[in-house]
C-alpha positions as CSV (number, residue, x, y, z in Angstrom):
1,M,-15.5,-1.0,4.9
2,T,-17.2,-4.1,6.4
3,K,-16.2,-6.5,9.1
4,D,-16.0,-9.1,6.1
5,D,-14.0,-6.7,4.1
6,K,-11.3,-6.3,6.9
7,Q,-11.3,-10.4,7.7
8,L,-10.5,-10.8,3.8
9,V,-7.7,-8.5,3.8
10,R,-6.2,-9.6,7.0
11,D,-6.6,-13.5,5.9
12,S,-5.1,-12.7,2.4
13,W,-2.3,-10.6,4.0
14,A,-1.2,-13.5,6.3
15,K,-0.9,-15.7,3.1
16,V,1.4,-13.1,1.7
17,M,3.4,-12.6,4.8
18,P,5.5,-15.7,4.5
19,I,6.4,-14.5,0.9
20,S,7.0,-10.9,1.8
21,D,10.3,-10.4,0.4
22,T,9.2,-11.8,-3.1
23,A,5.9,-9.9,-3.0
24,A,7.7,-6.8,-2.3
25,E,10.3,-7.6,-5.4
26,L,7.2,-8.3,-7.5
27,F,5.6,-5.2,-6.5
28,Y,8.3,-2.8,-7.3
29,N,9.4,-4.5,-10.5
30,R,5.5,-4.2,-11.8
31,L,5.6,-0.6,-10.1
32,F,8.7,0.4,-12.4
33,E,7.2,-1.4,-15.5
34,L,4.2,0.6,-15.3
35,D,5.9,3.7,-14.8
36,P,9.7,3.9,-15.3
37,S,9.6,7.8,-14.0
38,L,9.1,6.4,-10.5
39,R,12.4,4.5,-10.1
40,P,14.3,7.6,-9.2
41,L,12.3,8.4,-6.5
42,F,13.6,5.1,-4.6
43,T,16.9,5.8,-3.9
44,S,17.6,3.5,-1.0
45,D,18.5,-0.5,-1.1
46,M,15.3,-1.9,-2.7
47,T,15.4,-4.9,-0.5
48,E,15.4,-2.5,2.5
49,Q,12.5,-0.5,0.7
50,G,10.4,-3.7,0.2
51,R,10.7,-4.6,3.9
52,K,9.4,-1.3,5.0
53,L,6.7,-1.5,2.4
54,M,5.5,-4.8,3.8
55,G,6.1,-3.3,7.2
56,M,3.8,-0.4,6.6
57,I,1.1,-2.6,4.9
58,T,1.3,-4.8,7.8
59,V,0.7,-2.1,10.4
60,A,-2.4,-0.8,8.3
61,V,-3.9,-4.2,8.1
62,N,-3.4,-5.0,11.6
63,G,-5.1,-1.6,12.6
64,L,-8.1,-1.9,10.4
65,D,-10.2,-2.3,13.5
66,R,-8.6,0.5,15.3
67,L,-8.2,3.2,12.3
68,D,-8.5,6.1,14.9
69,E,-5.0,4.8,16.1
70,I,-3.3,4.3,13.0
71,I,-4.7,7.7,10.8
72,A,-2.1,9.8,12.5
73,A,0.8,7.5,11.1
74,V,-1.1,7.4,7.5
75,R,-1.2,11.2,7.6
76,A,2.3,11.7,8.4
77,L,3.4,9.1,5.7
78,G,1.3,11.2,3.2
79,K,3.1,14.4,4.2
80,R,6.5,12.6,3.9
81,H,5.6,11.2,0.5
82,S,4.6,14.8,-0.6
83,G,8.3,15.7,0.0
84,Y,9.4,12.9,-2.4
85,S,7.5,14.7,-5.1
86,V,4.6,11.6,-5.1
87,T,1.4,12.7,-7.2
88,D,-2.1,11.8,-7.0
89,D,-1.3,9.8,-10.3
90,H,1.5,7.9,-8.6
91,Y,-1.0,6.5,-5.9
92,D,-3.0,5.1,-9.0
93,T,-0.1,3.3,-10.3
94,V,0.8,2.0,-6.7
95,A,-2.9,0.6,-6.6
96,T,-2.5,-1.1,-9.8
97,A,0.9,-2.7,-9.0
98,L,-0.4,-3.7,-5.4
99,L,-3.3,-5.5,-6.7
100,W,-1.3,-7.2,-9.3
101,T,1.4,-8.4,-7.1
102,L,-1.6,-9.7,-4.6
103,E,-3.0,-11.5,-7.5
104,R,0.3,-13.1,-8.1
105,G,0.8,-14.2,-4.8
106,L,-2.6,-15.3,-3.9
107,G,-3.5,-17.1,-7.1
108,D,-7.0,-18.4,-6.9
109,A,-7.4,-17.3,-3.1
110,F,-7.4,-13.6,-4.8
111,T,-11.2,-13.8,-5.2
112,D,-13.3,-11.0,-6.4
113,A,-14.4,-10.2,-2.9
114,T,-10.6,-10.1,-1.6
115,R,-9.8,-7.7,-4.6
116,N,-12.7,-5.5,-3.6
117,A,-11.9,-5.4,-0.2
118,W,-8.3,-4.5,-0.9
119,I,-9.6,-1.6,-3.1
120,K,-11.6,-0.4,-0.2
121,T,-8.5,-0.8,2.0
122,Y,-6.3,0.8,-0.3
123,T,-8.8,3.8,-1.4
124,L,-9.4,4.6,2.4
125,L,-5.3,4.9,3.2
126,S,-4.5,6.7,0.0
127,T,-7.2,9.2,0.2
128,T,-6.0,9.7,3.6
129,M,-2.5,10.1,2.6
130,K,-3.4,12.4,-0.3
131,E,-5.1,14.7,2.1
132,A,-2.6,15.1,4.4
133,A,-0.1,15.8,1.4
134,A,-2.5,18.8,0.1
135,Q,-2.7,20.3,3.5
136,P,-0.1,23.2,4.0
137,A,2.7,22.8,6.2
138,A,2.2,24.3,9.8
139,A,4.1,27.3,10.3
C-alpha cells in the first residue's frame, strides 16, 4: 500500500464514522442479502455487532502506518473467526458487502482510487486473518 492509499482510506473512513451505526446496518443487511447462510453465524445483538465491526475497522484504519503494532490483533481475529466456521469464501462476500456499503455511504467521494485503496487494505487484512486461521492451534 502506498502512502496515498493509506490517506484515502483514512479520509474516507473519517466520513463514514459520523454515520457508523447506519453503515453497519447497511453492511450487515447487504452481507445477509448476498449470502443468507451467514446469518446464523451472528447470534448476538446486531447493533452491538455493528459497533464491534466499526470499532475493528477503525483500529485497522488508524494502524495503517503501524501495521507491525496491529498485526497480532489481526491474526488473533482470524483465529477467532476460524472458530466461528468462517471460510475463505466468506471473506470474499464480506469484501463485496464492505465495498458496497462504502460506496453507498460515501457517494461521489467513493472514487476509483478510494475503492482501490480499500481493496488493498481489505486484502492485506483478510489475507493475514485467513493465514492465521489456517495455522494449527498451538499444543
